[in-house]
DSSP file (Angstrom, degrees, kcal/mol; ACC not computed):
  #  RESIDUE AA STRUCTURE BP1 BP2  ACC     N-H-->O    O-->H-N    N-H-->O    O-->H-N    TCO  KAPPA ALPHA  PHI   PSI    X-CA   Y-CA   Z-CA
    1    1 A F              0   0    0      0, 0.0    32,-2.9     0, 0.0     2,-0.3   0.000 360.0 360.0 360.0 126.5   72.7   26.3  118.0
    2    2 A E  E     -A   32   0A   0     30,-0.3     2,-0.4     2,-0.0    30,-0.3  -0.985 360.0-170.9-138.8 148.5   70.4   29.1  116.9
    3    3 A G  E     +A   31   0A   0     28,-2.7    28,-1.7    -2,-0.3     2,-0.3  -0.963  19.6 145.4-131.8 149.9   67.5   30.9  118.1
    4    4 A G  E     -A   30   0A   0     -2,-0.4     2,-0.3    26,-0.2    26,-0.3  -0.955  34.8-112.4-166.9-172.4   65.2   33.4  116.4
    5    5 A L  E     -A   29   0A   0     24,-2.1    24,-2.5    -2,-0.3     2,-0.3  -0.936  24.3-176.1-134.4 147.0   61.8   34.9  116.0
    6    6 A G  E     -A   28   0A   0     -2,-0.3     2,-0.3    22,-0.3    22,-0.2  -0.996   8.9-158.2-152.0 153.5   59.3   34.9  113.1
    7    7 A V  E     -A   27   0A   0     20,-2.6    20,-2.0    -2,-0.3     2,-0.4  -0.950   1.2-164.0-129.9 148.5   56.1   36.3  112.2
    8    8 A N  E     -A   26   0A   0     -2,-0.3     2,-0.6    18,-0.2    18,-0.2  -1.000   4.6-161.2-131.6 133.7   53.3   35.3  109.7
    9    9 A L  E     -A   25   0A   0     16,-2.9    16,-2.1    -2,-0.4     2,-0.2  -0.960  19.4-151.4-114.2 119.2   50.5   37.5  108.4
   10   10 A H  E     +A   24   0A   0     -2,-0.6     2,-0.3    14,-0.2    14,-0.3  -0.607  19.0 171.6 -94.0 148.9   47.7   35.4  106.9
   11   11 A F  E     +A   23   0A   0     12,-2.5    12,-1.6    -2,-0.2     2,-0.6  -0.891  54.7  41.0-145.8 173.1   45.3   36.6  104.2
   12   12 A F  S    S+     0   0    0     -2,-0.3     2,-0.3    10,-0.2    10,-0.1  -0.110 122.2   8.0  75.6 -35.5   42.6   35.0  102.0
   13   13 A A  S    S-     0   0    0     -2,-0.6    10,-0.0    10,-0.3     9,-0.0  -0.970  93.6 -73.8-160.7 167.4   41.4   33.1  104.9
   14   14 A D    >   -     0   0    0     -2,-0.3     3,-2.2     1,-0.1    -3,-0.1  -0.500  47.6-117.6 -66.9 141.0   41.7   32.5  108.8
   15   15 A P  T 3  S+     0   0    0      0, 0.0    -1,-0.1     0, 0.0     7,-0.1   0.690 115.5  51.7 -56.0 -20.9   44.9   30.7  109.7
   16   16 A F  T 3  S+     0   0    0      2,-0.1    -2,-0.0    49,-0.0     6,-0.0   0.255  83.5 132.1-102.8  13.4   42.7   27.7  111.1
   17   17 A S    <   -     0   0    0     -3,-2.2     2,-0.4     1,-0.0    48,-0.2  -0.167  43.2-150.6 -61.4 151.7   40.6   27.4  107.9
   18   18 A I  S    S+     0   0    0      1,-0.1    48,-0.2    46,-0.1    -4,-0.1  -0.977  73.4  10.3-122.4 146.3   39.9   24.0  106.3
   19   19 A N  S    S+     0   0    0     46,-3.2    -1,-0.1    -2,-0.4    47,-0.1   0.808 107.8  95.1  60.6  35.3   39.3   23.3  102.7
   20   20 A R  S    S-     0   0    0     45,-0.4    45,-0.5    -3,-0.1    -1,-0.2  -0.974  82.5-107.0-149.4 138.1   40.3   26.8  101.7
   21   21 A P        -     0   0    0      0, 0.0     2,-0.5     0, 0.0    43,-0.2  -0.443  31.2-157.8 -62.1 135.2   43.7   28.2  100.5
   22   22 A I  E     - B   0  63A   0     41,-2.8    41,-3.1    -2,-0.1     2,-0.2  -0.960   7.8-161.3-120.1 111.0   45.4   30.3  103.3
   23   23 A G  E     +AB  11  62A   0    -12,-1.6   -12,-2.5    -2,-0.5     2,-0.3  -0.547  14.6 173.1 -85.7 156.7   47.9   32.8  102.0
   24   24 A F  E     -AB  10  61A   0     37,-1.9    37,-3.2   -14,-0.3     2,-0.4  -0.974  29.1-139.0-163.4 148.4   50.5   34.3  104.1
   25   25 A I  E     -AB   9  60A   0    -16,-2.1   -16,-2.9    -2,-0.3     2,-0.3  -0.913  28.5-162.1-110.9 145.8   53.6   36.4  104.2
   26   26 A S  E     +AB   8  59A   0     33,-2.5    33,-2.6    -2,-0.4     2,-0.3  -0.905  16.5 176.2-134.1 147.6   56.5   35.5  106.5
   27   27 A S  E     +AB   7  58A   0    -20,-2.0   -20,-2.6    -2,-0.3     2,-0.3  -0.956   9.9 167.6-151.2 136.3   59.5   37.0  108.0
   28   28 A S  E     +AB   6  57A   0     29,-2.3    29,-2.3    -2,-0.3     2,-0.3  -0.991   7.5 176.7-146.3 155.4   62.1   35.6  110.4
   29   29 A F  E     +AB   5  56A   0    -24,-2.5   -24,-2.1    -2,-0.3     2,-0.3  -0.976   9.1 158.0-149.4 162.4   65.5   36.3  111.9
   30   30 A G  E     -AB   4  55A   0     25,-2.0    25,-2.0    -2,-0.3     2,-0.3  -0.981  22.0-141.2-174.4 168.5   67.9   34.8  114.5
   31   31 A I  E     +AB   3  54A   0    -28,-1.7   -28,-2.7    -2,-0.3     2,-0.3  -0.829  29.8 134.2-132.3 171.6   71.4   34.5  115.8
   32   32 A G  E     -AB   2  53A   0     21,-1.5    21,-2.8    -2,-0.3     2,-0.3  -0.985  46.2 -72.0 172.4-165.4   73.5   31.7  117.2
   33   33 A T  E     - B   0  52A   0    -32,-2.9     2,-0.3    -2,-0.3    19,-0.2  -0.765  36.8-172.6-117.0 162.8   76.7   29.8  117.3
   34   34 A T  E     - B   0  51A   0     17,-2.1    17,-2.7    -2,-0.3     2,-0.3  -0.966  12.1-143.4-152.3 156.0   78.3   27.5  114.7
   35   35 A T  E     - B   0  50A   0     -2,-0.3     2,-0.3    15,-0.2    15,-0.2  -0.897  14.5-171.9-122.3 154.0   81.3   25.1  114.4
   36   36 A E  E     - B   0  49A   0     13,-2.3    13,-3.4    -2,-0.3     2,-0.6  -0.990  22.1-129.5-147.7 142.3   83.5   24.4  111.4
   37   37 A N  E     - B   0  48A   0     -2,-0.3     2,-0.5    11,-0.2    11,-0.2  -0.836  26.9-167.7 -93.3 123.9   86.1   22.0  110.7
   38   38 A K  E     - B   0  47A   0      9,-3.3     9,-2.4    -2,-0.6     2,-0.5  -0.917  18.6-131.8-116.2 130.7   89.3   23.6  109.2
   39   39 A L  E     - B   0  46A   0     -2,-0.5     2,-0.4     7,-0.2     7,-0.2  -0.670  26.4-129.7 -77.1 119.5   92.2   21.7  107.6
   40   40 A E     >  -     0   0    0      5,-1.9     4,-1.9    -2,-0.5     5,-0.2  -0.634   6.9-145.5 -71.8 128.5   95.4   22.9  109.0
   41   41 A N  T  4 S+     0   0    0     -2,-0.4    -1,-0.1     2,-0.2    -2,-0.0   0.898  94.7  44.8 -59.7 -47.5   97.9   23.9  106.3
   42   42 A T  T  4 S+     0   0    0      1,-0.2    -1,-0.2     3,-0.1    -2,-0.0   0.945 128.2  20.2 -71.6 -48.8  101.0   22.7  108.3
   43   43 A S  T  4 S-     0   0    0      2,-0.2    -2,-0.2     0, 0.0    -1,-0.2   0.539  89.7-127.8-110.0  -1.7   99.9   19.3  109.6
   44   44 A S     <  +     0   0    0     -4,-1.9     2,-0.4     1,-0.2    -3,-0.1   0.766  64.9 134.1  65.8  23.8   96.9   18.3  107.4
   45   45 A S        -     0   0    0     -5,-0.2    -5,-1.9    -7,-0.0    -1,-0.2  -0.892  60.1-110.2-108.8 142.8   94.8   17.7  110.4
   46   46 A L  E     -B   39   0A   0     -2,-0.4     2,-0.4    -7,-0.2    -7,-0.2  -0.459  29.3-166.3 -72.8 141.0   91.3   18.8  111.1
   47   47 A V  E     -B   38   0A   0     -9,-2.4    -9,-3.3    -2,-0.1     2,-0.5  -0.995  15.9-137.0-123.6 128.8   90.7   21.6  113.6
   48   48 A T  E     -B   37   0A   0     -2,-0.4     2,-0.3   -11,-0.2   -11,-0.2  -0.738  27.0-174.2 -85.7 122.0   87.2   22.4  115.0
   49   49 A I  E     -B   36   0A   0    -13,-3.4   -13,-2.3    -2,-0.5     2,-0.4  -0.913  12.8-140.5-120.6 153.6   86.7   26.2  115.2
   50   50 A E  E     +B   35   0A   0     -2,-0.3    36,-0.5   -15,-0.2     2,-0.3  -0.843  27.6 155.1-111.2 144.4   83.7   28.1  116.7
   51   51 A G  E     -B   34   0A   0    -17,-2.7   -17,-2.1    -2,-0.4     2,-0.3  -0.901  40.0 -85.4-152.9-173.7   81.9   31.2  115.5
   52   52 A A  E     -BC  33  84A   0     32,-2.0    32,-2.3    -2,-0.3     2,-0.3  -0.676  35.8-165.1 -98.8 149.7   78.8   33.3  115.4
   53   53 A S  E     +BC  32  83A   0    -21,-2.8   -21,-1.5    -2,-0.3     2,-0.3  -0.872   7.9 177.7-128.8 165.0   75.9   32.7  112.9
   54   54 A N  E     +BC  31  82A   0     28,-1.6    28,-2.5    -2,-0.3     2,-0.3  -0.958   1.2 179.5-158.9 157.5   72.9   34.8  111.9
   55   55 A F  E     -BC  30  81A   0    -25,-2.0   -25,-2.0    -2,-0.3     2,-0.3  -0.995   6.8-180.0-158.5 153.3   70.0   34.5  109.5
   56   56 A F  E     -BC  29  80A   0     24,-2.1    24,-1.9    -2,-0.3     2,-0.3  -0.988   5.6-174.6-150.6 152.6   66.9   36.3  108.2
   57   57 A S  E     -BC  28  79A   0    -29,-2.3   -29,-2.3    -2,-0.3     2,-0.3  -0.983   7.6-172.5-144.3 158.1   64.2   35.5  105.6
   58   58 A V  E     +BC  27  78A   0     20,-1.7    20,-2.3    -2,-0.3     2,-0.3  -0.963  31.4 115.6-148.4 128.6   61.2   37.2  104.0
   59   59 A G  E     -BC  26  77A   0    -33,-2.6   -33,-2.5    -2,-0.3     2,-0.3  -0.918  47.3-100.5-167.8-169.7   58.7   35.6  101.7
   60   60 A A  E     +BC  25  76A   0     16,-2.4    16,-3.3    -2,-0.3     2,-0.3  -0.959  31.8 171.3-136.2 160.9   55.2   34.5  100.9
   61   61 A G  E     -BC  24  75A   0    -37,-3.2   -37,-1.9    -2,-0.3     2,-0.4  -0.915  24.5-126.9-155.5-178.2   53.3   31.2  101.0
   62   62 A L  E     -BC  23  74A   0     12,-2.0    12,-2.0    -2,-0.3     2,-0.3  -0.994  16.6-168.8-144.3 130.7   50.2   29.2  100.8
   63   63 A K  E     -BC  22  73A   0    -41,-3.1   -41,-2.8    -2,-0.4     2,-0.3  -0.832   1.7-173.1-115.5 155.8   48.8   26.6  103.1
   64   64 A Y  E     - C   0  72A   0      8,-2.0     8,-2.5    -2,-0.3     2,-0.4  -0.905   2.7-176.3-151.6 121.7   45.9   24.2  102.6
   65   65 A Y  E     - C   0  71A   0    -45,-0.5   -46,-3.2    -2,-0.3   -45,-0.4  -0.927  12.0-150.9-112.7 136.6   44.3   21.9  105.2
   66   66 A I    >   -     0   0    0      4,-2.9     3,-2.4    -2,-0.4     4,-0.0  -0.678  37.5 -94.0 -99.4 170.0   41.6   19.3  104.6
   67   67 A S  T 3  S+     0   0    0      1,-0.3    -1,-0.0    -2,-0.2   -49,-0.0   0.683 120.0  61.6 -55.7 -23.5   39.0   18.3  107.3
   68   68 A N  T 3  S-     0   0    0      2,-0.1    -1,-0.3     1,-0.0     3,-0.1   0.462 120.2-104.3 -86.2   2.1   40.9   15.2  108.6
   69   69 A G  S <  S+     0   0    0     -3,-2.4    41,-2.7     1,-0.3     2,-0.2   0.308  81.0 125.5  97.9  -7.4   43.8   17.6  109.7
   70   70 A F  E     + D   0 109A   0     39,-0.2    -4,-2.9    -5,-0.0    -1,-0.3  -0.584  33.4 163.4 -82.9 151.2   46.3   16.8  106.9
   71   71 A G  E     -CD  65 108A   0     37,-2.4    37,-2.4    -6,-0.3     2,-0.3  -0.971  31.8-128.1-160.3 170.2   47.6   19.7  104.9
   72   72 A A  E     -CD  64 107A   0     -8,-2.5    -8,-2.0    -2,-0.3     2,-0.4  -0.906  17.9-164.9-123.3 148.6   50.3   21.1  102.4
   73   73 A K  E     -CD  63 106A   0     33,-2.5    33,-2.2    -2,-0.3     2,-0.4  -0.998   3.6-172.6-142.5 138.3   52.5   24.3  102.8
   74   74 A F  E     -CD  62 105A   0    -12,-2.0   -12,-2.0    -2,-0.4     2,-0.4  -0.997   4.2-176.9-128.3 132.4   54.5   26.1  100.2
   75   75 A I  E     -CD  61 104A   0     29,-2.5    29,-2.3    -2,-0.4     2,-0.5  -0.991  11.9-171.6-133.1 131.2   56.9   28.9  100.9
   76   76 A L  E     +CD  60 103A   0    -16,-3.3   -16,-2.4    -2,-0.4     2,-0.3  -0.986  31.6 152.4-118.9 120.9   59.0   31.1   98.4
   77   77 A D  E     -CD  59 102A   0     25,-2.7    25,-2.5    -2,-0.5     2,-0.5  -0.930  49.4-115.3-142.5 164.5   61.4   33.3  100.3
   78   78 A Y  E     -CD  58 101A   0    -20,-2.3   -20,-1.7    -2,-0.3     2,-0.4  -0.911  40.8-171.4 -98.5 131.7   64.6   35.2  100.1
   79   79 A Y  E     -CD  57 100A   0     21,-2.9    21,-1.8    -2,-0.5     2,-0.4  -0.950  12.0-175.8-130.3 143.9   67.0   33.7  102.8
   80   80 A Q  E     -CD  56  99A   0    -24,-1.9   -24,-2.1    -2,-0.4     2,-0.4  -0.998   1.0-177.7-139.8 134.1   70.5   34.8  104.0
   81   81 A R  E     -CD  55  98A   0     17,-2.8    17,-2.4    -2,-0.4     2,-0.3  -0.999   6.3-171.4-131.2 134.2   72.7   33.1  106.5
   82   82 A G  E     -CD  54  97A   0    -28,-2.5   -28,-1.6    -2,-0.4     2,-0.4  -0.924   4.9-169.1-124.7 150.5   76.0   34.5  107.6
   83   83 A E  E     -CD  53  96A   0     13,-2.5    13,-1.9    -2,-0.3     2,-0.4  -0.996   1.5-168.1-138.8 138.2   78.9   32.9  109.7
   84   84 A L  E     -CD  52  95A   0    -32,-2.3   -32,-2.0    -2,-0.4     2,-0.4  -0.979   2.4-174.1-126.9 135.2   81.9   34.7  111.3
   85   85 A Y  E     - D   0  94A   0      9,-3.0     9,-3.1    -2,-0.4     2,-0.5  -1.000   8.6-158.4-130.3 129.3   84.9   32.9  112.7
   86   86 A A        -     0   0    0    -36,-0.5     2,-0.4    -2,-0.4   -36,-0.2  -0.962   8.7-148.9-109.0 129.0   87.6   34.8  114.5
   87   87 A F        -     0   0    0     -2,-0.5     3,-0.3     5,-0.5    -2,-0.0  -0.799   7.9-154.8 -96.3 130.2   91.0   33.3  114.8
   88   88 A E  S    S+     0   0    0     -2,-0.4    -1,-0.1     1,-0.2     0, 0.0   0.878  96.0  41.8 -68.2 -39.6   93.4   34.0  117.8
   89   89 A D  S    S+     0   0    0      2,-0.0     2,-0.3     0, 0.0    -1,-0.2   0.473 110.1  66.6 -91.0  -0.8   96.6   33.2  116.0
   90   90 A E  S    S-     0   0    0     -3,-0.3    -3,-0.1     2,-0.1     0, 0.0  -0.875  70.8-141.6-121.2 155.0   95.7   34.9  112.8
   91   91 A N  S    S+     0   0    0     -2,-0.3     2,-0.4    -5,-0.1    -1,-0.1   0.696  82.2  73.0 -85.8 -16.5   95.1   38.6  112.1
   92   92 A A  S    S-     0   0    0     -6,-0.0    -5,-0.5     1,-0.0     2,-0.1  -0.783  71.0-140.0-104.6 142.1   92.1   38.0  109.6
   93   93 A D        -     0   0    0     -2,-0.4     2,-0.4    -7,-0.1    -7,-0.2  -0.467  16.7-137.4 -83.1 162.5   88.6   36.8  110.4
   94   94 A F  E     +D   85   0A   0     -9,-3.1    -9,-3.0    -2,-0.1     2,-0.3  -0.996  28.5 170.9-126.0 127.8   86.9   34.3  108.2
   95   95 A S  E     -D   84   0A   0     -2,-0.4     2,-0.3   -11,-0.2   -11,-0.2  -0.959  12.2-169.1-134.4 156.4   83.2   34.9  107.2
   96   96 A K  E     -D   83   0A   0    -13,-1.9   -13,-2.5    -2,-0.3     2,-0.4  -0.989   2.8-164.3-144.7 145.6   80.9   33.2  104.7
   97   97 A V  E     -D   82   0A   0     -2,-0.3     2,-0.4   -15,-0.2   -15,-0.2  -0.987   3.1-169.4-130.1 137.5   77.5   34.3  103.5
   98   98 A V  E     +D   81   0A   0    -17,-2.4   -17,-2.8    -2,-0.4     2,-0.3  -0.993  24.4 153.0-124.7 130.0   74.9   32.1  101.7
   99   99 A N  E     +D   80   0A   0     -2,-0.4   -19,-0.2   -19,-0.2    -2,-0.0  -0.993   8.1  95.4-153.9 167.6   71.9   33.9  100.2
  100  100 A G  E    S-D   79   0A   0    -21,-1.8   -21,-2.9    -2,-0.3     2,-0.1  -0.860  71.3 -34.7 144.0 177.9   69.3   33.7   97.5
  101  101 A P  E     -D   78   0A   0      0, 0.0     2,-0.4     0, 0.0   -23,-0.2  -0.359  53.3-166.5 -68.6 150.8   65.7   32.6   96.8
  102  102 A R  E     -D   77   0A   0    -25,-2.5   -25,-2.7    -2,-0.1     2,-0.4  -0.996   8.7-161.1-142.6 137.1   64.5   29.4   98.6
  103  103 A L  E     -D   76   0A   0     -2,-0.4     2,-0.4   -27,-0.2   -27,-0.2  -0.992  12.5-178.5-115.3 124.1   61.4   27.2   97.9
  104  104 A Q  E     -D   75   0A   0    -29,-2.3   -29,-2.5    -2,-0.4     2,-0.4  -0.951   3.9-179.5-123.0 146.6   60.2   24.9  100.5
  105  105 A A  E     +D   74   0A   0     -2,-0.4     2,-0.3   -31,-0.2   -31,-0.2  -0.998  12.4 157.0-147.5 143.4   57.2   22.5  100.4
  106  106 A G  E     -D   73   0A   0    -33,-2.2   -33,-2.5    -2,-0.4     2,-0.3  -0.994  33.6-123.6-162.6 159.7   55.9   20.2  103.0
  107  107 A I  E     +D   72   0A   0     -2,-0.3     2,-0.3   -35,-0.2   -35,-0.3  -0.844  32.7 176.6-111.5 154.4   53.0   18.2  104.4
  108  108 A S  E     -D   71   0A   0    -37,-2.4   -37,-2.4    -2,-0.3     2,-0.4  -0.936  24.9-132.4-146.9 167.1   51.7   18.5  107.9
  109  109 A Y  E     -D   70   0A   0     -2,-0.3     2,-0.5   -39,-0.2   -39,-0.2  -0.999  12.2-164.5-128.4 132.4   49.1   17.4  110.3
  110  110 A R              0   0    0    -41,-2.7    -2,-0.0    -2,-0.4     0, 0.0  -0.969 360.0 360.0-116.2 122.8   47.0   19.6  112.5
  111  111 A W              0   0    0     -2,-0.5    -1,-0.1   -42,-0.0   -41,-0.0   0.317 360.0 360.0-112.3 360.0   45.2   18.0  115.5
């Protein structure tokens, strides 16, 4: 479960334009909780552990809508997601981070 906030700043055209490219820059961040299945070394059984998560992204994109409401959206951004797990019976915490460029493309309908 994660929650966050994001903001888009549009340029080239109004965000509700049709038949025109709509450029934008985007930024988002958030925090949440996560679960992970860990294999126990001694018993070879799976144990579910809970931890905290966070993410942020910053990038730019392009949207285009046609008069019937269908559109396309492309975003190229830098994305980072981190997870932290604290173990009660161990002295060390476990963390993992995924980061790098990300390309997203999609279609949408605006009514």
